C-alpha positions as CSV (number, residue, x, y, z in Angstrom):
1,M,131.5,76.3,114.9
2,F,130.0,75.8,111.4
3,Q,129.4,72.9,109.2
4,N,130.9,73.1,105.7
5,D,127.6,73.6,104.0
6,E,126.8,76.5,106.4
7,L,130.0,78.3,105.3
8,Q,129.0,78.2,101.6
9,F,132.6,77.7,100.4
10,Y,132.7,78.0,96.5
11,P,136.2,77.6,95.3
12,T,137.1,80.1,92.5
13,P,138.5,78.5,89.3
14,K,141.9,79.9,88.2
15,S,140.4,81.1,84.9
16,L,137.6,83.0,86.7
17,A,140.1,84.6,89.1
18,E,142.3,85.8,86.2
19,R,139.2,87.3,84.5
20,A,138.1,88.9,87.7
21,W,141.3,90.8,88.1
22,A,141.3,91.7,84.4
23,K,138.0,93.5,84.9
24,F,139.6,96.4,86.9
25,K,140.0,99.4,84.7
26,N,142.0,101.2,87.4
27,R,145.2,99.0,87.8
28,A,146.8,101.3,90.3
29,F,146.4,99.0,93.3
30,C,147.3,100.5,96.6
31,R,145.6,98.2,99.0
32,V,143.3,95.3,98.1
33,L,140.6,93.6,100.2
34,E,139.2,90.1,99.5
35,P,136.2,90.0,101.8
36,S,135.4,86.3,101.5
37,A,138.8,84.8,100.8
38,G,138.2,81.1,101.2
39,D,141.3,79.2,100.3
40,G,142.9,82.3,98.6
41,A,142.2,81.3,94.9
42,L,141.5,84.9,93.9
43,I,144.5,86.2,95.9
44,K,146.8,83.7,94.2
45,E,146.0,85.2,90.8
46,Y,146.7,88.8,92.0
47,P,148.6,90.4,89.0
48,H,151.2,92.0,91.3
49,W,152.0,88.7,93.0
50,S,155.2,87.9,91.1
51,E,158.8,88.3,92.2
52,S,159.4,90.8,89.3
53,F,157.6,93.6,91.2
54,H,159.8,95.6,93.7
55,Y,156.7,96.5,95.6
56,R,153.6,94.5,96.0
57,P,150.6,96.4,97.2
58,P,149.2,94.7,100.3
59,V,146.3,92.4,100.1
60,D,144.0,91.8,103.2
61,A,141.5,89.0,103.6
62,I,138.4,88.4,105.6
63,E,137.4,84.8,106.0
64,I,134.7,83.4,108.2
65,D,136.2,79.8,108.3
66,I,139.1,80.2,110.8
67,T,140.5,76.9,109.6
68,K,141.6,78.6,106.4
69,H,143.4,81.6,108.1
70,E,146.8,79.9,108.4
71,A,146.9,79.1,104.6
72,L,145.9,82.7,103.8
73,R,148.7,84.0,106.0
74,K,151.2,81.7,104.2
75,L,150.2,83.5,101.1
76,G,151.5,86.6,102.7
77,V,148.1,88.3,103.3
78,D,146.8,89.7,106.6
79,V,143.5,88.2,107.8
80,V,141.8,91.4,109.0
81,G,138.4,90.0,110.0
82,I,136.1,87.1,110.1
83,D,132.7,88.5,109.0
84,F,132.7,91.0,106.2
85,L,129.2,92.1,107.2
86,E,130.7,93.5,110.4
87,F,133.8,94.9,108.9
88,Q,134.3,98.7,109.4
89,S,137.6,99.6,107.7
90,A,136.7,99.3,104.1
91,P,137.6,103.0,103.2
92,I,141.3,102.2,103.4
93,Y,141.1,99.9,100.3
94,S,141.6,101.0,96.7
95,H,140.2,97.8,95.3
96,C,137.9,95.0,96.6
97,I,137.6,91.7,94.8
98,L,135.4,88.7,95.5
99,N,133.7,85.7,94.0
100,R,129.9,86.1,94.3
101,A,129.2,82.5,93.9
102,G,125.8,81.3,94.6
103,I,124.3,84.2,92.6
104,E,123.5,83.3,89.1
105,F,125.9,85.0,86.6
106,H,126.5,84.0,83.0
107,Y,130.2,83.9,82.2
108,T,130.9,84.0,78.5
């Protein structure tokens, strides 16, 4: 299939994942999409992920590297696609979160 460098896997550090979730002003999560899930680092920091919540809004993932799908499913997410550029069901999501690694941002 792909070689690792072709997949452009950029792991998201925990601190960045926490900050990304904190950026949402609307915290009424109904259904969340992670369109480039990788190893699930962003998903693991989902603020509604703890046992203390009686209802955890669903999180779906898209990941091009099929070798990562099993680990994502073990996190309790549904893998709903392989290529987010071809994904057609985005209107069902209240929130979308991703790490745009490879684009120069300045995190302060």
